[in-house]
VOPAGU-2260 file (C-alpha; in pm, 1 decimal, decimal comma):
REM VOPAGU-2260
SITE   aa  ch    i         X         Y         Z
SITE  MET   A    0   -8548,8      56,3       4,1
SITE  ASP   A    1   -8438,2     242,1     318,4
SITE  ALA   A    2   -8081,1     190,6     439,0
SITE  GLN   A    3   -8036,5      27,6     779,9
SITE  ARG   A    4   -7749,7      82,4    1022,3
SITE  LEU   A    5   -7545,2    -235,1    1071,5
SITE  PRO   A    6   -7227,0    -322,9    1266,7
SITE  LEU   A    7   -6961,3    -471,0    1037,1
SITE  PHE   A    8   -6709,7    -747,9    1097,2
SITE  PRO   A    9   -6453,4    -768,8     811,8
SITE  LEU   A   10   -6292,2   -1114,2     789,4
SITE  PRO   A   11   -6101,0   -1308,3     520,1
SITE  ILE   A   12   -6392,4   -1552,2     486,2
SITE  VAL   A   13   -6727,7   -1548,9     306,0
SITE  LEU   A   14   -7059,6   -1626,1     473,7
SITE  PHE   A   15   -7330,4   -1740,0     234,5
SITE  PRO   A   16   -7703,4   -1690,5     305,0
SITE  ARG   A   17   -7873,2   -1989,5     470,9
SITE  THR   A   18   -7541,3   -2138,8     585,5
SITE  LEU   A   19   -7365,4   -2164,3     923,2
SITE  ILE   A   20   -7014,8   -2059,1    1029,3
SITE  PRO   A   21   -6851,7   -2080,6    1376,4
SITE  LEU   A   22   -6645,1   -1778,1    1483,0
SITE  HIS   A   23   -6397,6   -1715,4    1762,9
SITE  ILE   A   24   -6433,2   -1358,6    1896,1
SITE  PHE   A   25   -6117,2   -1235,3    2065,5
SITE  GLU   A   26   -6032,7    -881,5    1948,2
SITE  PRO   A   27   -6162,8    -626,4    2204,9
SITE  ARG   A   28   -6364,8    -414,3    1959,7
SITE  TYR   A   29   -6546,7    -719,6    1825,9
SITE  ARG   A   30   -6607,0    -847,0    2177,6
SITE  GLU   A   31   -6786,4    -514,5    2230,5
SITE  MET   A   32   -6972,8    -554,4    1901,4
SITE  VAL   A   33   -7097,4    -900,9    1997,7
SITE  ALA   A   34   -7202,9    -775,8    2341,0
SITE  ASP   A   35   -7394,2    -488,9    2179,5
SITE  VAL   A   36   -7580,3    -701,2    1923,1
SITE  MET   A   37   -7658,8    -971,3    2181,2
SITE  GLY   A   38   -7854,5    -699,9    2360,6
SITE  THR   A   39   -8056,4    -615,1    2049,5
SITE  ASP   A   40   -8129,6    -828,5    1742,8
SITE  ARG   A   41   -7815,0   -1048,6    1739,3
SITE  ARG   A   42   -7725,6    -929,2    1388,1
SITE  PHE   A   43   -7411,3    -788,4    1233,0
SITE  GLY   A   44   -7265,9    -776,7     884,3
SITE  LEU   A   45   -6989,9   -1019,6     795,5
SITE  ILE   A   46   -6799,0    -882,4     497,8
SITE  TYR   A   47   -6510,6   -1046,5     314,4
SITE  HIS   A   48   -6184,9    -857,5     354,1
SITE  ASP   A   49   -5831,9    -994,5     331,3
SITE  PRO   A   50   -5581,8    -731,1     449,1
SITE  ASP   A   51   -5294,4    -917,7     281,7
SITE  ARG   A   52   -5467,9    -880,1     -55,4
SITE  GLN   A   53   -5667,1    -562,9      -9,3
SITE  GLY   A   54   -5486,8    -355,0     250,7
SITE  PRO   A   55   -5676,1    -177,5     531,8
SITE  PHE   A   56   -6053,2    -208,6     543,0
SITE  LEU   A   57   -6199,6     125,2     430,1
SITE  ASN   A   58   -6571,6      55,9     470,0
SITE  GLU   A   59   -6620,1     146,0     104,0
SITE  GLU   A   60   -6956,2     215,2     -54,2
SITE  GLY   A   61   -7073,4     -72,5    -273,3
SITE  ARG   A   62   -6905,9    -356,7     -82,4
SITE  VAL   A   63   -7128,6    -664,6     -49,5
SITE  GLY   A   64   -7153,9    -888,0     256,5
SITE  THR   A   65   -7400,0   -1108,7     440,9
SITE  VAL   A   66   -7605,8   -1032,0     749,5
SITE  ALA   A   67   -7499,8   -1277,7    1022,6
SITE  LEU   A   68   -7749,6   -1383,4    1289,3
SITE  ILE   A   69   -7596,0   -1520,1    1609,1
SITE  ARG   A   70   -7758,6   -1856,1    1677,5
SITE  ARG   A   71   -7535,0   -1965,1    1966,1
SITE  HIS   A   72   -7315,3   -1762,4    2198,1
SITE  GLN   A   73   -7068,0   -1920,7    2438,5
SITE  PRO   A   74   -6881,8   -1666,6    2656,8
SITE  LEU   A   75   -6536,0   -1770,1    2777,2
SITE  ALA   A   76   -6381,8   -1682,0    3112,5
SITE  ASP   A   77   -6125,9   -1437,9    2971,4
SITE  GLY   A   78   -6376,3   -1227,2    2778,4
SITE  ARG   A   79   -6347,3   -1408,9    2447,2
SITE  SER   A   80   -6645,7   -1595,5    2307,3
SITE  LEU   A   81   -6742,4   -1862,8    2058,7
SITE  ILE   A   82   -7040,8   -1792,3    1837,4
SITE  LEU   A   83   -7228,9   -1976,6    1565,8
SITE  VAL   A   84   -7380,5   -1749,9    1301,8
SITE  ARG   A   85   -7629,5   -1814,5    1024,6
SITE  GLY   A   86   -7622,2   -1614,8     704,4
SITE  VAL   A   87   -7944,7   -1426,8     639,3
SITE  GLU   A   88   -7972,0   -1181,2     349,0
SITE  ARG   A   89   -7696,8   -1012,8     150,1
SITE  PHE   A   90   -7634,7    -641,6     190,6
SITE  ARG   A   91   -7452,2    -363,4      10,0
SITE  ILE   A   92   -7280,9     -73,6     188,8
SITE  ALA   A   93   -7460,6     251,0     105,1
SITE  SER   A   94   -7241,7     475,1     323,1
SITE  LYS   A   95   -7025,3     473,2     632,4
SITE  ALA   A   96   -7191,3     530,5     967,3
SITE  GLU   A   97   -7003,7     752,3    1208,3
SITE  GLY   A   98   -7037,9     692,4    1578,8
SITE  PRO   A   99   -6863,1     627,8    1910,0
SITE  THR   A  100   -6825,9     251,0    1870,0
SITE  PRO   A  101   -6474,1     108,9    1820,8
SITE  TYR   A  102   -6599,5    -129,0    1550,3
SITE  TYR   A  103   -6710,9     -46,5    1196,5
SITE  GLU   A  104   -7069,9      43,7    1115,3
SITE  ALA   A  105   -7240,3     128,8     787,5
SITE  PHE   A  106   -7577,6     208,4     639,9
SITE  VAL   A  107   -7665,5     -87,1     418,6
SITE  THR   A  108   -7936,8    -193,5     175,5
SITE  GLU   A  109   -8050,8    -546,8      97,8
SITE  VAL   A  110   -7919,8    -718,8    -215,8
SITE  GLN   A  111   -8170,8    -938,9    -395,6
SITE  ASP   A  112   -8150,8   -1162,4    -702,4
SITE  GLU   A  113   -8309,6   -1060,9   -1026,8
SITE  PRO   A  114   -8641,3   -1248,4   -1076,6
SITE  PRO   A  115   -8582,3   -1569,8   -1276,7
SITE  ALA   A  116   -8696,0   -1553,2   -1637,8
SITE  ASP   A  117   -8829,3   -1910,5   -1615,4
SITE  PRO   A  118   -8893,4   -2040,2   -1260,3
SITE  GLU   A  119   -8951,9   -2396,3   -1382,8
SITE  ALA   A  120   -8619,1   -2397,4   -1567,7
SITE  LEU   A  121   -8448,2   -2275,6   -1251,6
SITE  VAL   A  122   -8593,2   -2564,4   -1050,6
SITE  ALA   A  123   -8474,3   -2804,2   -1320,9
SITE  ARG   A  124   -8126,7   -2651,1   -1299,3
SITE  ARG   A  125   -8127,1   -2695,6    -922,7
SITE  LYS   A  126   -8214,3   -3063,6    -967,9
SITE  SER   A  127   -7929,2   -3120,0   -1213,4
SITE  SER   A  128   -7681,8   -2933,5    -989,5
SITE  LEU   A  129   -7787,3   -3138,6    -688,0
SITE  ALA   A  130   -7754,0   -3460,9    -888,9
SITE  LEU   A  131   -7402,2   -3360,6    -991,4
SITE  PHE   A  132   -7312,5   -3278,4    -631,8
SITE  ARG   A  133   -7440,3   -3617,3    -514,7
SITE  SER   A  134   -7238,7   -3790,3    -784,2
SITE  VAL   A  135   -6930,5   -3618,0    -640,1
SITE  LEU   A  136   -7014,4   -3754,9    -296,3
SITE  GLN   A  137   -7029,9   -4106,6    -438,4
SITE  THR   A  138   -6668,8   -4077,9    -556,5
SITE  MET   A  139   -6540,3   -3965,1    -217,6
SITE  PRO   A  140   -6375,6   -4216,6      15,5
SITE  HIS   A  141   -6524,4   -4038,1     316,7
SITE  VAL   A  142   -6859,0   -3859,2     292,9
SITE  PRO   A  143   -6911,1   -3572,2     541,3
SITE  GLU   A  144   -7142,2   -3677,3     822,6
SITE  ALA   A  145   -7328,9   -3347,0     856,2
SITE  LEU   A  146   -7469,0   -3209,0     531,8
SITE  PRO   A  147   -7736,6   -2940,0     501,6
SITE  ARG   A  148   -8088,4   -3023,4     391,7
SITE  PHE   A  149   -8127,3   -2951,2      22,3
SITE  ASP   A  150   -8463,7   -2842,0    -121,2
SITE  VAL   A  151   -8491,8   -2768,6    -493,3
SITE  GLN   A  152   -8788,5   -2541,4    -423,3
SITE  GLU   A  153   -8554,8   -2301,8    -240,6
SITE  GLU   A  154   -8237,2   -2114,6    -332,4
SITE  LEU   A  155   -7975,1   -2388,0    -362,8
SITE  SER   A  156   -7652,0   -2237,1    -493,2
SITE  TYR   A  157   -7525,6   -2100,2    -163,7
SITE  LYS   A  158   -7577,2   -2423,0      29,5
SITE  LEU   A  159   -7389,2   -2612,3    -240,4
SITE  ALA   A  160   -7114,0   -2349,5    -253,9
SITE  ALA   A  161   -7062,3   -2375,6     122,8
SITE  THR   A  162   -6966,9   -2744,2      82,8
SITE  VAL   A  163   -6674,6   -2656,6    -148,6
SITE  ARG   A  164   -6334,2   -2547,9     -21,4
SITE  MET   A  165   -6248,7   -2267,7    -260,7
SITE  ASP   A  166   -6054,5   -1943,5    -252,3
SITE  PRO   A  167   -6262,6   -1683,9     -60,0
SITE  PHE   A  168   -6208,0   -1432,4    -340,7
SITE  TRP   A  169   -6390,1   -1672,9    -575,1
SITE  GLN   A  170   -6660,4   -1724,8    -313,6
SITE  GLN   A  171   -6706,2   -1347,6    -287,3
SITE  GLU   A  172   -6759,1   -1323,2    -662,8
SITE  LEU   A  173   -7025,1   -1593,0    -632,0
SITE  LEU   A  174   -7190,0   -1406,6    -343,5
SITE  GLU   A  175   -7225,4   -1091,1    -551,8
SITE  LEU   A  176   -7391,2   -1254,4    -854,1
SITE  LEU   A  177   -7761,0   -1166,2    -883,4
SITE  ASP   A  178   -7863,1   -1474,8   -1082,2
SITE  GLU   A  179   -7893,2   -1814,5    -910,9
SITE  GLU   A  180   -7873,3   -2005,3   -1238,3
SITE  LEU   A  181   -7544,2   -1832,7   -1315,0
SITE  ARG   A  182   -7412,3   -1923,7    -969,8
SITE  LEU   A  183   -7507,4   -2287,2   -1028,3
SITE  SER   A  184   -7330,8   -2280,5   -1364,6
SITE  ARG   A  185   -7015,4   -2154,8   -1189,5
SITE  LEU   A  186   -7031,7   -2445,9    -944,9
SITE  ALA   A  187   -7077,2   -2720,2   -1205,5
SITE  PRO   A  188   -6714,0   -2729,3   -1328,9
SITE  VAL   A  189   -6594,2   -2724,9    -968,6
SITE  PHE   A  190   -6794,8   -3038,8    -893,3
SITE  ARG   A  191   -6683,9   -3205,9   -1216,6
SITE  ALA   A  192   -6321,7   -3129,4   -1130,9
SITE  GLY   A  193   -6375,1   -3301,4    -796,3
SITE  ILE   A  194   -6494,0   -3616,5    -971,2
SITE  ASP   A  195   -6202,7   -3609,8   -1217,6
SITE  ARG   A  196   -5948,7   -3551,9    -939,2
SITE  TRP   A  197   -6074,4   -3846,9    -735,8
SITE  LEU   A  198   -6082,5   -4073,7   -1042,9
SITE  ASP   A  199   -5725,8   -3972,3   -1130,7
SITE  ASP   A  200   -5612,2   -4048,9    -775,5
SITE  TRP   A  201   -5788,6   -4385,2    -786,8
SITE  GLN   A  202   -5623,0   -4477,0   -1117,3
SITE  VAL   A  203   -5278,4   -4387,6    -980,7
SITE  LYS   A  204   -5333,1   -4599,9    -670,5
SITE  ALA   A  205   -5480,2   -4884,5    -874,0
């Protein structure tokens, strides 16, 4: 697979494929990046990086992120902008890309899951994970109004993961796994903990 050149935006958040994230663009170099990609294919690489945990971003080979496609772009009067991005495919940095731009760029290759050993078993696992997620919703006093559309015939783990408020470092580990069934297994105890926590709170209040 040939490496493609991609602008990079390191942030202390994780963007999952097939999910949406709003971003506020204010730093001058990323204003320039957004302007550049709006004139081409509207794509850049969002890559998890927390400078408090990891120090300066070094654009290291092997780092995994998600290609972000700008779906909406709202320029503001002072040069800042608000954008809504959708995660597309995952990528891995193959090498740095040198150039005149003030923002980071890298040559990247696509990251794909390993083929499932048993596709029917994977669909069954998606169904059980979705059922568990819905059981969590039933225990919540306030159900979110806007939830994504879930389809067990499609990759499900990332959409479910995006509904959970978890440490981004944990989310990054999930992003890098190459087995959807394993990702779903990582989510199951998180959902069960949500049920237990709400039941405990209810018992205390009762």
